[in-house]
N, C-alpha and C positions, 0 to 999 in steps of 0.2 A: 488780207491773210492768205498765205499760200498752203496749197495743199498738194500733197505728193503721194505715191502709192509706193511702199518698199516691202520687201520679203524678208521674213526673220530668217538667218543664216546661222547655221552650226560654227561655232569657233572653239575648237577643242572639245572640252566636256560641257561648254555653256553655248548659249544662243545670243545673237545680238542683231542690231539693225544699224545700218551704216547710212549716213546723213550727206547728201552734197554739200561741199564748202559753200556755196551761196546760201543755203538754208541756214547752216549754222551762223553764218555772218549776219543775216537778216534778224536771228534770234539774240545775237549779242554773245554767242558762244564760240569757242575756240579751242583747238587740242589742249588737252591737259586741264580744262575747267572741270570744277565739281559739280555735279548735278543732283539734284532730289527727284526722286520718281515716286510719284502717289499712284495707287490704284483705286478708282472711284467707280462703281457702276460698269465693270468690266471696259474701262478706258485706262490708258496709262497718260498721265500728266508728268510732263518732263520739265524742269524751272532749274535754272542756273544758281546755284548755291551763291547767296549773299554773302560777300566778305564783311567780317565783323570789324567794327570799326575801334581802333586802340584808344584808350583814354588816357 
């Protein structure tokens, strides 16, 4: 498990967190991937959205 500290940054009228490329690669994420964000007990849980299988 990799841990790192990041600051919340202002992006226009919103806020965001940037991720180093190697962390995204380790998590199996890439630019343009859709993500699911869950807030649970004051923690953010970020997951890559699973692609739906075509039947």
